[in-house]
PANU-404624 format. One record per residue (C-alpha): residue number from 1; x, y, z; residue in one letter. Coordinates in steps of 0.25 Angstrom, whole numbers. Example, Ala and Ser with C-alpha at 12.3 -4.5 7.8 and 13.67 -1.06 7.14 Angstrom:
! PANU-404624
<site><drenro>1</drenro><u>49</u><v>-18</v><w>31</w><gufi>a</gufi></site>
<site><drenro>2</drenro><u>55</u><v>-4</v><w>29</w><gufi>s</gufi></site>
! end
This chain:
! PANU-404624
<site><drenro>1</drenro><u>-363</u><v>-78</v><w>-191</w><gufi>m</gufi></site>
<site><drenro>2</drenro><u>-351</u><v>-78</v><w>-200</w><gufi>g</gufi></site>
<site><drenro>3</drenro><u>-351</u><v>-69</v><w>-212</w><gufi>l</gufi></site>
<site><drenro>4</drenro><u>-352</u><v>-81</v><w>-222</w><gufi>l</gufi></site>
<site><drenro>5</drenro><u>-362</u><v>-89</v><w>-214</w><gufi>s</gufi></site>
<site><drenro>6</drenro><u>-374</u><v>-97</v><w>-221</w><gufi>r</gufi></site>
<site><drenro>7</drenro><u>-384</u><v>-86</v><w>-218</w><gufi>k</gufi></site>
<site><drenro>8</drenro><u>-374</u><v>-76</v><w>-223</w><gufi>n</gufi></site>
<site><drenro>9</drenro><u>-368</u><v>-82</v><w>-236</w><gufi>r</gufi></site>
<site><drenro>10</drenro><u>-369</u><v>-69</v><w>-243</w><gufi>q</gufi></site>
<site><drenro>11</drenro><u>-358</u><v>-59</v><w>-238</w><gufi>e</gufi></site>
<site><drenro>12</drenro><u>-363</u><v>-48</v><w>-229</w><gufi>r</gufi></site>
<site><drenro>13</drenro><u>-358</u><v>-34</v><w>-235</w><gufi>v</gufi></site>
<site><drenro>14</drenro><u>-353</u><v>-27</v><w>-221</w><gufi>p</gufi></site>
<site><drenro>15</drenro><u>-359</u><v>-13</v><w>-220</w><gufi>e</gufi></site>
<site><drenro>16</drenro><u>-350</u><v>-3</v><w>-212</w><gufi>y</gufi></site>
<site><drenro>17</drenro><u>-346</u><v>11</v><w>-211</w><gufi>d</gufi></site>
<site><drenro>18</drenro><u>-332</u><v>10</v><w>-218</w><gufi>r</gufi></site>
<site><drenro>19</drenro><u>-328</u><v>24</v><w>-212</w><gufi>e</gufi></site>
<site><drenro>20</drenro><u>-332</u><v>21</v><w>-197</w><gufi>k</gufi></site>
<site><drenro>21</drenro><u>-331</u><v>5</v><w>-196</w><gufi>e</gufi></site>
<site><drenro>22</drenro><u>-320</u><v>-4</v><w>-199</w><gufi>a</gufi></site>
<site><drenro>23</drenro><u>-322</u><v>-19</v><w>-202</w><gufi>p</gufi></site>
<site><drenro>24</drenro><u>-315</u><v>-28</v><w>-192</w><gufi>v</gufi></site>
<site><drenro>25</drenro><u>-315</u><v>-43</v><w>-187</w><gufi>v</gufi></site>
<site><drenro>26</drenro><u>-315</u><v>-46</v><w>-171</w><gufi>r</gufi></site>
<site><drenro>27</drenro><u>-309</u><v>-57</v><w>-168</w><gufi>c</gufi></site>
<site><drenro>28</drenro><u>-310</u><v>-65</v><w>-154</w><gufi>s</gufi></site>
<site><drenro>29</drenro><u>-297</u><v>-69</v><w>-148</w><gufi>i</gufi></site>
<site><drenro>30</drenro><u>-304</u><v>-80</v><w>-140</w><gufi>c</gufi></site>
<site><drenro>31</drenro><u>-311</u><v>-88</v><w>-152</w><gufi>t</gufi></site>
<site><drenro>32</drenro><u>-307</u><v>-81</v><w>-165</w><gufi>g</gufi></site>
<site><drenro>33</drenro><u>-320</u><v>-77</v><w>-168</w><gufi>e</gufi></site>
<site><drenro>34</drenro><u>-321</u><v>-66</v><w>-179</w><gufi>m</gufi></site>
<site><drenro>35</drenro><u>-332</u><v>-55</v><w>-180</w><gufi>v</gufi></site>
<site><drenro>36</drenro><u>-331</u><v>-46</v><w>-192</w><gufi>a</gufi></site>
<site><drenro>37</drenro><u>-337</u><v>-32</v><w>-189</w><gufi>g</gufi></site>
<site><drenro>38</drenro><u>-334</u><v>-18</v><w>-190</w><gufi>f</gufi></site>
<site><drenro>39</drenro><u>-329</u><v>-8</v><w>-180</w><gufi>k</gufi></site>
<site><drenro>40</drenro><u>-332</u><v>7</v><w>-179</w><gufi>d</gufi></site>
<site><drenro>41</drenro><u>-318</u><v>14</v><w>-180</w><gufi>t</gufi></site>
<site><drenro>42</drenro><u>-323</u><v>25</v><w>-172</w><gufi>g</gufi></site>
<site><drenro>43</drenro><u>-330</u><v>18</v><w>-160</w><gufi>t</gufi></site>
<site><drenro>44</drenro><u>-324</u><v>4</v><w>-161</w><gufi>g</gufi></site>
<site><drenro>45</drenro><u>-338</u><v>-3</v><w>-160</w><gufi>h</gufi></site>
<site><drenro>46</drenro><u>-338</u><v>-16</v><w>-169</w><gufi>f</gufi></site>
<site><drenro>47</drenro><u>-350</u><v>-21</v><w>-178</w><gufi>r</gufi></site>
<site><drenro>48</drenro><u>-351</u><v>-35</v><w>-181</w><gufi>e</gufi></site>
<site><drenro>49</drenro><u>-352</u><v>-40</v><w>-194</w><gufi>f</gufi></site>
<site><drenro>50</drenro><u>-350</u><v>-55</v><w>-194</w><gufi>g</gufi></site>
<site><drenro>51</drenro><u>-343</u><v>-67</v><w>-188</w><gufi>l</gufi></site>
<site><drenro>52</drenro><u>-331</u><v>-70</v><w>-196</w><gufi>i</gufi></site>
<site><drenro>53</drenro><u>-328</u><v>-85</v><w>-196</w><gufi>r</gufi></site>
<site><drenro>54</drenro><u>-318</u><v>-87</v><w>-207</w><gufi>s</gufi></site>
<site><drenro>55</drenro><u>-308</u><v>-79</v><w>-215</w><gufi>q</gufi></site>
<site><drenro>56</drenro><u>-318</u><v>-80</v><w>-226</w><gufi>e</gufi></site>
<site><drenro>57</drenro><u>-328</u><v>-73</v><w>-219</w><gufi>e</gufi></site>
<site><drenro>58</drenro><u>-317</u><v>-63</v><w>-215</w><gufi>l</gufi></site>
<site><drenro>59</drenro><u>-313</u><v>-60</v><w>-229</w><gufi>e</gufi></site>
<site><drenro>60</drenro><u>-328</u><v>-58</v><w>-233</w><gufi>v</gufi></site>
<site><drenro>61</drenro><u>-329</u><v>-47</v><w>-223</w><gufi>f</gufi></site>
<site><drenro>62</drenro><u>-316</u><v>-40</v><w>-227</w><gufi>r</gufi></site>
<site><drenro>63</drenro><u>-320</u><v>-41</v><w>-241</w><gufi>k</gufi></site>
<site><drenro>64</drenro><u>-335</u><v>-36</v><w>-238</w><gufi>s</gufi></site>
<site><drenro>65</drenro><u>-329</u><v>-23</v><w>-230</w><gufi>c</gufi></site>
<site><drenro>66</drenro><u>-320</u><v>-22</v><w>-241</w><gufi>g</gufi></site>
<site><drenro>67</drenro><u>-307</u><v>-21</v><w>-233</w><gufi>v</gufi></site>
<site><drenro>68</drenro><u>-294</u><v>-28</v><w>-235</w><gufi>s</gufi></site>
<site><drenro>69</drenro><u>-293</u><v>-33</v><w>-220</w><gufi>s</gufi></site>
<site><drenro>70</drenro><u>-301</u><v>-33</v><w>-208</w><gufi>v</gufi></site>
<site><drenro>71</drenro><u>-295</u><v>-31</v><w>-195</w><gufi>p</gufi></site>
<site><drenro>72</drenro><u>-296</u><v>-41</v><w>-184</w><gufi>k</gufi></site>
<site><drenro>73</drenro><u>-299</u><v>-36</v><w>-169</w><gufi>e</gufi></site>
<site><drenro>74</drenro><u>-298</u><v>-45</v><w>-158</w><gufi>y</gufi></site>
! end
């Protein structure tokens, strides 16, 4: 389900520990699918937040996290 799907028209505000986690977008090399989430800076564990299906959804995620850019991991 995308961040702006019909069931999810209201922006979800991501809850994460800013000291231990960083917002990241995981991208598939094969399909191009993008998943927004949070990476634990100590362990590298990725916690999924939602599917990104457009540039608009990526901007919504970025703004809701309060960061200027979100790095992509492949």
